C-alpha positions as a printed Julia matrix, in Angstrom:
483×3 Matrix{Float64}:
 -20.24  -45.15  114.29
 -20.68  -43.17  111.06
 -24.05  -44.07  109.53
 -22.79  -43.1   106.03
 -20.24  -45.92  106.19
 -23.06  -48.45  106.61
 -24.77  -47.3   103.41
 -23.53  -49.17  100.34
 -22.19  -46.73   97.74
 -22.88  -47.15   94.04
 -20.04  -46.75   91.56
 -19.37  -46.8    87.83
 -16.09  -48.4    86.69
 -14.11  -47.57   83.57
 -11.16  -49.26   81.83
  -9.26  -48.11   78.76
  -6.37  -49.13   76.52
  -5.09  -47.44   73.39
  -4.68  -50.24   70.84
  -6.35  -53.38   69.62
  -3.11  -55.27   70.37
  -3.29  -54.33   74.05
  -6.91  -55.33   74.14
  -6.33  -58.75   72.55
  -2.87  -59.75   73.72
  -1.81  -57.52   76.61
  -4.62  -58.48   79.02
  -4.67  -54.86   80.08
  -8.46  -54.46   80.04
  -8.93  -57.71   81.93
  -6.28  -56.69   84.46
  -7.96  -53.34   85.03
 -11.36  -54.98   85.39
 -10.1   -57.43   88.02
  -8.52  -54.63   90.05
 -11.64  -52.45   89.85
 -13.92  -55.29   90.91
 -11.6   -56.2    93.79
 -11.54  -52.54   94.87
 -15.35  -52.49   94.91
 -15.5   -55.74   96.89
 -12.92  -54.59   99.47
 -14.75  -51.31  100.08
 -18.28  -52.65   99.94
 -19.2   -50.74   96.78
 -21.88  -51.84   94.34
 -20.93  -51.63   90.65
 -23.89  -50.31   88.69
 -22.15  -50.41   85.3
 -18.76  -51.28   83.83
 -17.4   -49.66   80.67
 -14.26  -50.67   78.77
 -12.79  -49.65   75.42
  -9.64  -49.54   73.3
  -9.41  -45.89   72.36
  -6.92  -43.03   72.58
  -7.04  -40.74   75.62
  -6.12  -37.62   73.63
  -9.78  -36.59   73.66
 -13.03  -37.72   75.3
 -14.6   -38.38   71.92
 -14.73  -42.1    72.7
 -17.72  -44.43   72.05
 -17.9   -46.1    75.47
 -17.13  -42.87   77.31
 -20.11  -41.24   75.64
 -22.32  -44.13   76.76
 -20.91  -43.82   80.28
 -21.84  -40.12   80.41
 -25.31  -40.82   79.07
 -25.79  -43.36   81.85
 -24.5   -40.92   84.47
 -26.75  -38.17   83.13
 -29.76  -40.42   83.51
 -28.93  -42.03   86.88
 -26.59  -39.49   88.5
 -28.69  -39.36   91.68
 -27.88  -43.04   92.33
 -24.15  -42.83   91.52
 -21.5   -41.9    94.11
 -18.24  -42.45   92.24
 -16.66  -42.97   88.84
 -13.69  -45.3    89.44
 -10.7   -46.17   87.21
  -7.2   -47.51   87.94
  -4.91  -44.61   86.94
  -5.35  -41.02   85.8
  -3.84  -41.83   82.39
  -6.76  -44.26   81.9
  -9.04  -41.26   82.44
  -7.31  -38.73   80.16
  -4.04  -37.56   78.62
  -5.34  -34.05   77.95
  -5.18  -31.61   80.89
  -7.71  -29.05   79.67
 -10.35  -31.58   78.69
  -9.76  -33.58   81.89
 -10.62  -30.58   84.08
 -13.8   -29.97   82.06
 -14.9   -33.58   82.52
 -14.16  -33.51   86.25
 -16.3   -30.38   86.59
 -19.1   -32.1    84.65
 -19.15  -34.98   87.16
 -18.89  -32.6    90.13
 -22.0   -30.77   88.95
 -23.82  -34.11   89.2
 -22.25  -34.85   92.6
 -20.24  -37.81   91.25
 -16.71  -38.19   92.59
 -13.96  -38.98   90.07
 -11.64  -41.53   91.71
  -8.37  -43.27   90.79
  -7.55  -46.54   92.59
  -3.76  -46.16   92.22
  -3.67  -42.38   92.76
  -6.52  -41.57   95.16
  -7.14  -37.91   95.97
  -9.15  -36.21   98.69
 -10.72  -33.31   96.81
 -11.84  -31.73  100.07
  -8.19  -30.76  100.66
  -6.86  -27.7    98.77
  -3.5   -29.46   98.28
  -5.19  -32.09   96.11
  -5.34  -29.59   93.25
  -1.54  -29.59   93.0
  -1.35  -33.38   93.07
  -4.11  -33.69   90.47
  -2.28  -31.23   88.19
   0.88  -33.35   88.46
  -0.96  -36.61   87.64
  -2.71  -35.06   84.63
   0.46  -33.33   83.4
   2.42  -36.6    83.54
  -0.32  -38.29   81.52
  -0.23  -35.57   78.86
   3.57  -35.6    78.71
   3.49  -39.35   78.11
   0.93  -38.81   75.35
   3.23  -36.22   73.72
   6.09  -38.73   73.84
   3.89  -41.37   72.21
   2.92  -38.88   69.5
   6.57  -38.1    68.76
   7.4   -41.83   68.56
   4.5   -42.4    66.15
   5.61  -39.5    63.92
   9.18  -40.81   63.9
   8.02  -44.32   62.96
   5.82  -42.94   60.16
   8.71  -40.83   58.88
  10.98  -43.89   58.92
   8.37  -45.92   57.03
   8.08  -43.16   54.41
  11.86  -43.1    53.97
  11.63  -46.83   53.17
   9.06  -46.05   50.46
   5.98  -47.14   52.42
   2.59  -45.45   52.07
   1.13  -44.66   55.51
  -1.9   -42.5    54.63
  -5.27  -43.12   53.04
  -4.85  -44.11   49.37
  -5.04  -41.42   46.67
  -7.53  -41.71   43.81
  -6.6   -44.62   41.52
  -4.86  -46.64   44.23
  -5.88  -48.94   47.06
  -3.89  -49.9    50.15
  -1.79  -53.07   49.99
   0.61  -54.88   52.32
   3.67  -56.66   50.91
   4.84  -60.14   51.95
   7.36  -58.38   54.21
   4.45  -56.61   55.91
   5.22  -53.17   54.47
   2.33  -50.83   53.7
   2.13  -49.66   50.1
  -0.31  -49.06   47.21
  -1.53  -50.93   44.14
  -3.51  -49.45   41.22
  -7.25  -50.15   41.28
 -10.05  -49.95   38.67
  -9.84  -46.13   38.65
  -6.18  -46.04   37.6
  -7.1   -45.8    33.91
  -8.95  -42.54   34.62
  -5.77  -41.1    36.13
  -3.69  -42.07   33.1
  -6.36  -40.71   30.73
  -6.29  -37.39   32.62
  -2.56  -36.91   32.06
  -2.83  -37.96   28.41
  -5.65  -35.44   27.95
  -3.67  -32.56   29.49
  -0.52  -33.46   27.56
  -2.21  -33.62   24.14
  -4.65  -30.67   24.37
  -4.38  -26.95   25.17
  -6.93  -26.96   27.97
  -7.0   -25.84   31.6
  -7.18  -28.2    34.57
 -10.8   -27.2    35.12
 -11.7   -28.02   31.51
  -9.98  -31.39   31.84
 -11.91  -32.05   35.05
 -15.22  -31.39   33.29
 -14.29  -33.72   30.43
 -13.27  -36.53   32.8
 -16.44  -36.12   34.84
 -18.45  -36.85   31.71
 -16.42  -40.05   31.42
 -17.62  -41.07   34.92
 -14.51  -39.94   36.82
 -16.26  -38.87   40.01
 -13.86  -36.58   41.85
 -14.18  -33.01   43.16
 -12.44  -30.15   41.34
 -10.12  -29.5    44.31
  -9.1   -33.18   44.39
  -8.55  -33.07   40.63
  -6.23  -30.04   40.93
  -4.14  -31.93   43.51
  -4.19  -35.14   41.44
  -2.52  -33.62   38.36
   0.29  -32.24   40.55
   0.81  -35.32   42.73
   4.09  -37.23   42.11
   2.62  -40.32   43.8
   1.39  -41.29   40.31
   4.99  -41.7    39.08
   5.89  -43.86   42.08
   7.21  -41.07   44.32
   6.44  -40.12   47.94
   6.74  -36.58   49.33
   8.44  -36.4    52.73
   8.0   -33.09   54.56
   9.92  -31.9    57.6
   7.95  -31.22   60.79
   7.99  -27.47   60.12
   7.21  -28.17   56.42
  10.04  -25.87   55.34
  11.95  -28.6    53.51
  10.61  -31.31   51.19
  12.18  -34.56   50.02
  11.06  -36.86   47.22
  11.38  -40.56   48.06
  11.14  -43.51   45.68
   7.99  -45.37   46.75
   7.41  -49.11   46.88
   4.21  -48.71   44.85
   4.08  -49.03   41.05
   3.52  -45.85   39.0
   0.33  -45.25   37.03
   1.75  -42.44   34.87
   5.1   -42.55   33.0
   7.59  -40.01   34.33
   8.06  -38.39   30.9
   4.3   -37.84   30.57
   4.02  -36.45   34.12
   6.88  -33.97   33.58
   5.4   -32.86   30.25
   2.09  -32.06   31.96
   3.84  -30.19   34.81
   5.77  -28.09   32.29
   2.55  -27.11   30.48
   0.73  -26.32   33.72
   3.62  -24.22   35.06
   3.83  -22.25   31.82
   0.09  -21.59   31.91
   0.24  -20.6    35.6
   3.11  -18.14   35.03
   1.26  -16.59   32.1
  -1.87  -16.15   34.19
   0.1   -14.62   37.07
   1.71  -12.06   34.78
  -1.69  -11.16   33.33
  -3.13  -10.74   36.81
  -0.28   -8.54   38.0
  -0.19   -6.25   34.96
  -3.81   -5.99   33.83
  -6.25   -7.9    35.92
  -6.16   -6.24   39.32
  -9.38   -4.37   38.47
 -11.25   -7.33   36.96
 -11.75  -10.16   39.48
 -14.83  -11.45   37.6
 -13.08  -11.9    34.26
 -13.43  -15.5    33.15
 -16.24  -16.26   35.6
 -19.22  -14.55   33.94
 -20.84  -15.23   30.57
 -22.66  -13.06   28.09
 -26.42  -13.5    28.53
 -26.96  -13.06   24.77
 -24.51  -15.47   23.15
 -23.07  -17.38   26.11
 -19.45  -16.34   25.44
 -17.19  -15.8    28.46
 -16.91  -12.06   29.14
 -13.54  -10.37   29.11
 -12.7    -6.92   30.52
 -10.76   -3.86   29.42
 -10.59   -0.07   29.65
 -11.9     2.45   27.13
 -10.97    6.13   26.9
 -14.04    7.25   24.95
 -14.02   10.89   23.86
 -11.74   11.93   26.73
  -8.24   10.44   26.26
  -7.25   11.36   29.83
  -9.94    9.28   31.48
 -10.49    5.52   31.36
 -13.82    3.72   31.59
 -13.69    0.08   32.59
 -16.1    -2.53   31.22
 -16.81   -6.24   31.2
 -17.71   -6.99   27.59
 -18.35   -9.83   25.17
 -15.38  -10.96   23.08
 -17.68  -12.11   20.27
 -17.37   -9.63   17.39
 -21.04   -9.97   16.5
 -22.2    -9.17   20.03
 -22.08   -5.7    21.61
 -22.99   -6.72   25.15
 -21.02   -4.79   27.79
 -21.39   -3.68   31.42
 -19.71   -0.87   33.39
 -17.28   -2.22   35.97
 -19.11   -0.74   38.98
 -22.46   -2.07   37.77
 -21.14   -5.6    37.25
 -19.43   -5.67   40.65
 -22.56   -4.37   42.38
 -24.74   -7.04   40.71
 -22.25   -9.75   41.63
 -22.12   -8.57   45.24
 -25.93   -8.75   45.37
 -25.75  -12.25   43.92
 -23.31  -13.31   46.66
 -25.75  -12.05   49.27
 -28.37  -14.49   47.92
 -26.06  -17.48   48.54
 -24.64  -16.13   51.81
 -25.0   -18.39   54.86
 -25.2   -16.98   58.38
 -24.31  -19.01   61.47
 -27.93  -19.86   62.29
 -28.55  -21.14   58.76
 -25.31  -23.15   58.91
 -26.53  -25.07   61.97
 -29.75  -25.98   60.13
 -27.78  -26.91   57.01
 -25.44  -29.09   59.06
 -28.39  -31.16   60.34
 -29.79  -31.43   56.8
 -26.44  -32.69   55.51
 -26.29  -35.23   58.33
 -29.74  -36.56   57.36
 -28.84  -36.75   53.66
 -25.62  -38.66   54.32
 -27.45  -41.02   56.69
 -30.15  -41.68   54.07
 -27.53  -42.22   51.39
 -25.79  -44.77   53.6
 -29.1   -46.6    54.21
 -29.99  -46.79   50.51
 -26.49  -47.83   49.39
 -27.08  -51.62   49.4
 -30.36  -51.2    47.49
 -28.64  -49.11   44.81
 -25.88  -51.7    44.47
 -28.47  -54.46   43.99
 -30.28  -52.42   41.32
 -27.05  -51.74   39.44
 -26.0   -55.4    39.68
 -29.41  -56.35   38.26
 -28.83  -53.88   35.41
 -25.41  -55.43   34.71
 -27.01  -58.87   34.58
 -29.56  -57.63   32.02
 -26.82  -56.03   29.91
 -24.87  -59.31   29.96
 -28.05  -61.13   28.86
 -28.34  -58.74   25.9
 -24.77  -59.6    24.85
 -25.51  -63.33   25.19
 -28.64  -63.02   23.03
 -26.65  -61.06   20.45
 -24.12  -63.9    20.36
 -26.98  -66.33   19.69
 -28.28  -64.13   16.87
 -24.77  -63.96   15.38
 -24.5   -67.76   15.54
 -27.9   -68.11   13.87
 -26.85  -65.7    11.11
 -29.47  -63.08   11.98
 -26.85  -60.32   12.37
 -23.4   -59.83   10.83
 -20.12  -59.76   12.79
 -19.61  -55.97   12.42
 -23.03  -55.2    13.93
 -22.36  -57.68   16.74
 -18.92  -56.23   17.5
 -20.19  -52.63   17.63
 -23.16  -53.6    19.81
 -20.99  -55.64   22.17
 -18.51  -52.79   22.64
 -21.38  -50.42   23.41
 -22.86  -52.73   26.06
 -19.45  -53.54   27.57
 -18.93  -49.8    28.03
 -22.31  -49.57   29.79
 -21.32  -52.47   32.06
 -18.04  -50.72   32.88
 -19.93  -47.56   33.86
 -22.19  -49.62   36.13
 -19.19  -51.37   37.72
 -17.57  -48.0    38.45
 -20.79  -46.83   40.1
 -20.82  -49.95   42.3
 -17.18  -49.33   43.23
 -18.0   -45.73   44.16
 -20.92  -46.9    46.31
 -18.8   -49.55   48.05
 -16.07  -46.99   48.73
 -18.61  -44.51   50.12
 -17.4   -43.22   53.49
 -20.18  -41.51   55.49
 -17.74  -39.67   57.77
 -15.68  -38.34   54.86
 -18.84  -37.41   52.91
 -20.24  -35.49   55.88
 -16.98  -33.63   56.54
 -16.52  -32.86   52.83
 -20.02  -31.36   52.54
 -19.59  -29.38   55.76
 -16.29  -27.92   54.55
 -17.96  -26.99   51.27
 -20.84  -25.3    53.12
 -18.42  -23.36   55.34
 -17.11  -21.56   52.26
 -20.46  -19.78   51.98
 -20.46  -18.39   55.53
 -20.24  -14.56   55.22
 -19.14  -15.03   51.59
 -20.22  -11.52   50.52
 -18.11   -9.91   53.26
 -15.11  -12.15   52.54
 -15.28  -11.29   48.83
 -15.56   -7.56   49.49
 -12.52   -7.52   51.8
 -10.31   -9.84   49.69
  -7.55   -8.81   47.27
  -7.63   -9.85   43.6
  -5.88  -13.21   44.02
  -8.01  -14.08   47.05
 -11.2   -13.1    45.19
 -10.39  -15.3    42.22
  -9.47  -18.23   44.45
 -12.74  -17.72   46.31
 -14.68  -17.77   43.04
 -12.94  -20.97   41.93
 -13.96  -22.67   45.16
 -17.66  -21.75   45.06
 -18.56  -21.68   41.34
 -18.95  -25.04   39.59
 -19.89  -23.2    36.4
 -19.9   -19.64   35.09
 -22.85  -17.35   35.69
 -24.61  -15.1    33.18
 -24.64  -11.35   33.68
 -27.65   -9.23   32.7
 -28.75   -5.7    33.53
 -31.16   -7.23   36.06
 -28.68   -9.39   37.91
 -26.8   -12.68   37.66
 -28.13  -16.18   37.04
 -26.46  -19.58   37.22
 -26.08  -21.3    33.86
 -27.79  -24.65   33.35
């Protein structure tokens, strides 16, 4: 008699489904649990822990799976097997599946499927395992294709299937179709297009103006916003290879009139073409033009060539366009100073890891303090409303005239609106998005000096747009950020 057979083995059991519907209505998790518990009973195994979740098997980045591994890491000496029903419950990704199996092997824990048992002591089991895992991944690919097709079909019907753009919130019609409705921020979107249509300003200048009006959106998002046809009720449908694009009439109401949108696009296209011509003909030597200011008068520096006393030789300078200012810098000097400046904001890989942890802490703290900030702002709104009420009493008592009351009321209503927008921004705060957004922003600074040095003119200017929120001042001693 084998003594090992008399020793009760300890196992961990795991169940998984992909959707909330399966979890609630398909009884799949319950069915898996019953089979796993019966398997343990029939074989005399002791279940130390049972984990179940409704999560995709495309990756192992699953909440319950992480807890399972933490448990196995802590008690791996007591665990003999990890048991699940089928290999597709374990994973639908071949490469990651092999990594996880190796992880458990290192801790002497056998990975076991009830429906597809394998004897890993036999060399032939590797072929069988590869087949099981490949079938699981193929099924996942089929599911992915079906999902893409259903999303494409929904888009063709005018549905919105992504996260809502700025100025909209998600909405479901009575027929159950997913679409958008304008929210409190829609007025900011309309004001943006009116601003661009009625003034000769760049997108960046418009962004700065709208930020002062409490339109809290990044410059990159703003650039996309003014080009996005979703605001005239359209939906862009791209092919899988993104070589062809269709414009579909959406179910959602427009925020911007079509005539206004097209007027803005025409102005932006004309400005873009003009800038491209200038870059191609003159600007290939002057990547910093438009990004640095005169340290004396604050005017944006331009750039040009001068022949001096020798008509056969050109000398290139960045110089002030203000007639009363003679500030100018040789091209090589300015580029050298700017390169040194980039080195001061450069981030190496070690610093990025530290910065990543700092960002994580800041986002976590912001999430914790969110409810307190909302309460403070709501209290401020209440006080502002009390001021309006008292002003109404003073008007009724004849202590102030109607013009004074009207002007004061409008001023306080505007303050209340600003507070309400701040509350909306706090309620819409998404920690995951905030973290990813800050990380992507920080990544731009990794090896920035090298990237700038190796880039062509267009790439350099795009790089500058992405990292500079404001122009910097150039002096003979270096560059400084403007306040």
